[in-house]
C-alpha angles and dihedrals in degrees: 000000000000124000095262092052089052092050091047088056091055091046091052091056091048092051092046091053089050089056097249104163098224103028098164095047092047092046090053097043092052089048091052090045094052095043097043095237136109121263092254091056100057091106090060094061109108115235089238088057094057107130114213091208083082088084092051092060092044089055089054092050090045086059086056097252105156118265090230094054088054097048095032094229142092130192121222126172101309095340136098108205133193111237139165145130111351102028131084111251110233115244130221091240090064090063090072091051090053089045090058091047095051090051091049093051094048087050091058092069090216112152097220109015119204111225129187123196110194116200092016100178108176090005093247097136097042091049094046091055092045090053100044099037096049100187095044124119104223124194124183132186128196127176105202118083089204090060095042090061087070098035092057091054090052100047095042108127093010130113093248117121101219121196136175115231152091113306090217092063104024129130101012086165089066098053113146092359104087122105097194134019116195132182146172098191129175104279107162115120112236088232088066096057095113093049094055116108110259092240088063102031097046100033114024115079112266087225090066094046115042133053117171134301094311097029092240099095095105095038088057088055093046090056090070094043091053091049091052095049102041125087113230106283093028121133136233125205121193127181116216141170117286088240090059096066112139095017102077098055089059090062086063094060127172091240090058092055103272138123138184092027108176141153124239132207126235124225091283088054095248122134103266110157144014128220133192138171124227109246121247116247 
């Protein structure tokens, strides 16, 4: 074992003691970041090339600063995104939400599907759809100027139409023309603040996390936005907390112009997102 791998072992224990959920992975990711190699190449770093800055970044992670803030990058499906203070860090569970949306759009057999991503944050969802549905027309909206600093970097050179604005009133020019609306909105109840992981509570913007006493305030508003934007037969996809399974489909009720409202599990078989179809006239 070389010096770096021995230090990674010590760092793993420190991170585990601090309550970091994935201590070994994070210790290796930070070692690779500091030394400019891939995780699988840590064994190739010479003892003489060990960089003591490694322990500086370990201390930051030990204090529960998000790994992605330290490295400045987040991975989402096939994307590498720039992230940092002011923007919500995309989570792995959202990848399955996007996967369902991609399958749904492909099944529509529309030549150039129109897609809207509400509350886009880093742009992860919009960019993944633009990349994996090549002929799609993808539009995204974000309210926060702090978040948009990162979003603009990520969407630069892409086909994504990025706008700043309120998701509730966004894209009036697309009313009735959209094939799929997708959103990962804030959905944590204000009453749950103290139970949120430090990485999210202390570093992700509150605007991207909390939404009223039951966490569903914005989703209730976005239901009307989605109905306004979608063509008849168009689909909405909404991520929610695993504790909100069964609640969100009821927001997309038949008497409000929806059909086929349902919940779907994530890879851990926990309810993660709801979908519904705009009813035909």
